[in-house]
Every structure is written in C-alpha cells, then in structure tokens.
C-alpha positions as CSV (number, residue, x, y, z in Angstrom):
1,X,91.5,113.3,139.1
2,X,94.9,113.4,137.9
3,X,97.4,110.5,136.9
4,X,100.6,110.8,136.7
5,X,102.9,107.6,135.7
6,X,106.5,107.0,136.4
7,X,107.2,104.8,133.4
8,X,110.6,103.5,134.7
9,X,109.3,101.8,137.9
10,X,105.4,101.4,136.7
11,X,104.0,103.2,139.1
12,X,100.8,105.5,138.7
13,X,100.4,108.2,141.3
14,X,96.5,109.4,142.0
15,X,94.7,111.1,144.4
16,X,94.8,108.5,146.4
17,X,99.0,107.9,146.6
18,X,100.8,105.3,144.3
19,X,99.6,102.2,142.7
20,X,102.0,99.9,141.2
21,X,100.4,98.8,137.5
22,X,100.4,95.6,135.7
23,X,103.6,94.5,133.9
24,X,102.2,94.2,130.0
25,X,103.7,94.4,126.8
26,X,102.3,95.9,124.0
27,X,100.9,93.7,121.0
28,X,101.0,94.2,117.0
29,X,97.2,95.2,117.4
30,X,97.2,98.3,119.4
31,X,96.6,95.9,122.6
32,X,98.3,94.9,125.8
33,X,99.2,91.3,126.7
34,X,99.4,90.7,130.9
35,X,101.5,87.4,131.7
36,X,100.9,87.0,135.3
37,X,103.5,85.0,137.0
38,X,103.8,86.3,141.1
39,X,101.5,85.0,143.7
40,X,99.1,88.6,144.3
41,X,96.2,89.3,146.6
42,X,93.2,89.7,144.8
43,X,92.8,93.1,146.6
44,X,95.9,94.1,145.8
45,X,95.2,92.8,141.8
46,X,91.8,94.8,141.9
47,X,94.0,98.1,142.9
48,X,96.4,97.2,140.0
49,X,93.9,96.1,137.4
50,X,91.8,99.1,138.1
51,X,94.6,101.7,137.4
52,X,96.0,99.8,134.7
53,X,93.1,99.9,132.6
54,X,92.7,103.6,133.6
55,X,96.2,103.9,131.9
56,X,95.5,102.0,128.8
57,X,92.2,103.5,127.8
58,X,94.2,107.0,128.3
59,X,96.7,105.4,125.7
60,X,94.3,104.6,123.4
61,X,94.9,100.6,123.8
62,X,92.3,98.4,122.3
63,X,92.2,95.1,124.1
64,X,93.7,93.5,127.1
65,X,94.4,90.0,127.3
66,X,95.7,88.4,130.9
67,X,97.3,85.2,131.1
68,X,96.5,83.7,134.5
69,X,98.2,80.4,135.6
70,X,96.5,77.9,137.0
71,X,98.4,78.8,140.2
72,X,96.5,82.3,140.3
73,X,92.7,81.2,140.1
74,X,92.1,83.1,142.8
75,X,92.3,86.4,140.6
76,X,89.8,85.1,137.8
77,X,86.9,86.2,139.9
78,X,88.3,89.9,140.2
79,X,89.1,90.4,136.9
80,X,85.5,88.7,135.6
81,X,83.9,91.1,137.7
82,X,85.9,94.0,136.2
83,X,84.6,93.2,132.5
84,X,87.0,90.7,131.1
85,X,85.9,86.9,130.1
86,X,87.1,83.6,129.0
87,X,88.9,83.1,125.7
88,X,90.5,80.0,125.9
89,X,92.0,77.6,128.6
90,X,94.7,75.1,128.5
91,X,95.7,72.4,131.4
92,X,98.2,75.2,133.0
93,X,96.5,78.9,132.3
94,X,93.5,80.5,131.8
95,X,93.6,83.4,128.9
96,X,91.2,86.3,129.8
97,X,90.4,89.5,127.3
98,X,88.5,92.8,127.2
99,X,87.9,94.9,124.6
100,X,88.3,98.6,126.4
101,X,88.3,100.4,122.6
102,X,84.8,101.8,121.3
103,X,82.6,99.1,119.8
104,X,82.9,96.5,117.7
105,X,85.3,94.3,119.0
106,X,87.9,92.7,116.7
107,X,88.8,90.1,119.0
108,X,88.7,86.7,117.3
109,X,86.8,83.9,118.9
110,X,89.0,80.7,120.0
111,X,89.4,77.8,117.5
112,X,91.2,75.3,116.1
113,X,91.9,77.3,112.9
114,X,91.3,80.7,111.1
115,X,90.9,81.6,107.5
116,X,92.0,84.7,106.1
117,X,91.4,86.2,102.9
118,X,93.5,88.4,100.9
119,X,91.2,89.9,97.3
120,X,93.2,90.7,94.2
121,X,90.8,92.8,92.7
122,X,91.2,94.4,89.0
123,X,89.2,96.6,86.6
124,X,88.9,96.5,83.0
125,X,91.9,98.2,82.4
126,X,94.3,95.4,84.8
127,X,94.8,98.1,87.5
128,X,95.3,96.1,90.9
129,X,93.3,97.7,94.1
130,X,95.7,98.4,97.3
131,X,95.3,99.7,100.2
132,X,97.1,101.0,103.6
133,X,96.6,99.3,107.2
134,X,94.6,102.0,109.7
135,X,95.8,99.6,112.6
136,X,98.2,96.3,113.2
137,X,102.0,96.3,112.5
138,X,101.7,97.7,109.2
139,X,100.0,101.0,110.5
140,X,102.0,104.1,109.5
141,X,104.7,102.0,107.7
142,X,103.7,103.3,103.7
143,X,103.4,100.0,102.8
144,X,100.8,99.1,100.0
145,X,99.1,95.9,99.8
146,X,95.8,94.2,98.7
147,X,93.0,94.0,101.0
148,X,93.1,91.1,103.6
149,X,90.2,90.5,106.8
150,X,89.5,87.0,108.2
151,X,86.6,85.2,107.4
152,X,83.9,84.9,110.0
153,X,82.6,82.0,111.5
154,X,80.3,80.1,109.2
155,X,80.5,82.6,106.6
156,X,81.2,81.7,102.8
157,X,84.7,82.5,101.9
158,X,83.5,83.9,98.3
159,X,81.4,86.1,100.6
160,X,83.7,87.2,102.9
161,X,85.9,88.5,100.1
162,X,83.4,90.4,98.6
163,X,82.1,91.7,102.0
164,X,86.5,92.8,103.2
165,X,87.2,94.6,100.2
166,X,83.5,96.4,100.7
167,X,84.3,97.5,104.1
168,X,88.1,98.5,103.3
169,X,88.0,99.9,99.8
170,X,83.7,100.9,99.4
171,X,84.3,99.0,96.2
172,X,81.4,96.7,95.4
173,X,82.9,93.7,94.0
174,X,81.9,90.0,92.0
175,X,84.1,87.0,93.1
176,X,85.6,84.8,90.3
177,X,87.9,82.3,91.5
178,X,90.3,81.1,93.8
179,X,93.7,81.8,93.0
180,X,95.7,80.2,95.7
181,X,95.4,78.3,99.0
182,X,98.5,78.2,102.0
183,X,97.3,75.7,104.5
184,X,100.4,76.6,106.5
185,X,99.0,80.1,107.7
186,X,95.2,79.7,106.7
187,X,95.4,82.2,103.7
188,X,92.9,81.9,100.6
189,X,93.5,84.2,98.3
190,X,90.9,85.0,96.0
191,X,90.2,87.4,92.8
192,X,87.5,89.4,92.7
193,X,86.1,92.2,89.9
194,X,85.0,95.6,91.0
195,X,81.6,97.0,89.7
196,X,83.8,100.7,90.3
197,X,86.9,101.3,88.7
198,X,90.0,102.1,90.9
199,X,90.3,105.4,88.8
200,X,86.9,106.5,90.2
201,X,87.8,106.2,94.0
202,X,90.7,107.6,93.4
203,X,89.2,110.7,91.8
204,X,86.9,110.4,95.3
C-alpha cells in the first residue's frame, strides 16, 4: 500500500482515500506528543491513530505519548487495544504511551523524582573522558560532554555510574567518590577511574 502525506493539512492518503492524522509535536528524544483536545468518535480516532502510527514508524520516531483529558475517556480503550499503556494520571487527564522503535524501550517509569548521574572519568594522565550523544537534544550538535544517564529504580547510584560509562564507552571503571549533588534537577555527579585509558579507546 502506498502512503503519501500532505504536510500542510496533515492528511495521509492511502489505498482507501484520505485519512486525517493526529496532530502531534516532536519531543527532544525523537518521540511524538499528541495532546488530544477536541471530542472525537472512537472509530474516527482508531483510523487516525493507525495511520499516524504507520507514518511515525516510517519517520523513525521512538515513542508516542497521548494526553487524553478526562472528557475524552471514550478513547482510552481504543488506544490500549492499539498497544498503548498507562503511564501516569492526574485529576484532569490520563497520559498513555507506546514505544514504537526497536527494543529496548527507554521510556522512564513514572515517579515523584528522578536521579541522573554524570560520571567524571580520568586516567592516570589526567585525561578526561568525554562523549557525544547519539540521540536526544544534543544529537548532531558536535558538543562533547561527560557520560550521563538515569539511575534505574532500586539501583545503587555507584553501580549506576559504572554501568552508564560502560554502556556509553565500553570502558570499565571503578567508583571513587561523589563530587557534587544538585537537588533541583536531581543530578548526582560522580568520579570514576578507568581501568582502560582514554588513549587506548581512541586508538581503536
């Protein structure tokens, strides 16, 4: 089946005619956020949702968020049957989410807080390990930064620092100490010492 889109009107054309797409905005993590506001029949919503998901997958989107106000509760069952699950709820809306890219999903669990680490990695020559992001808002900017990542639920922050460095650089490190803590954005910056020097990685 061939698909074409009129970007000005957000209408997808397939073998069955024109299908109006759901209106969504891109987030900084290569996902889509759909903020439903107007009443919609569940059958119309189903057609628009399926067409939109098809397009977003072709565009390489990773996750899709749908914010449903309490007045559109009639659409919940349709979204769930199409693979969406509950993420969190507030008195006036429900947030649904679906990971549509290759696994594993990187969608964070809902929580009252989030802990993120930044690892300062230095070798015996006082060389600092820096990386460039492959996804997110810094992707393609050319900015160099220290390895960072989210602490998993129930995970020790010291182990999280070592794990994140390993995942991002394939360097084995040893945790030494906490250098700083910023509560307002829940960042914990730690110091680790590599067992493999930075130069040996560059030479690879």
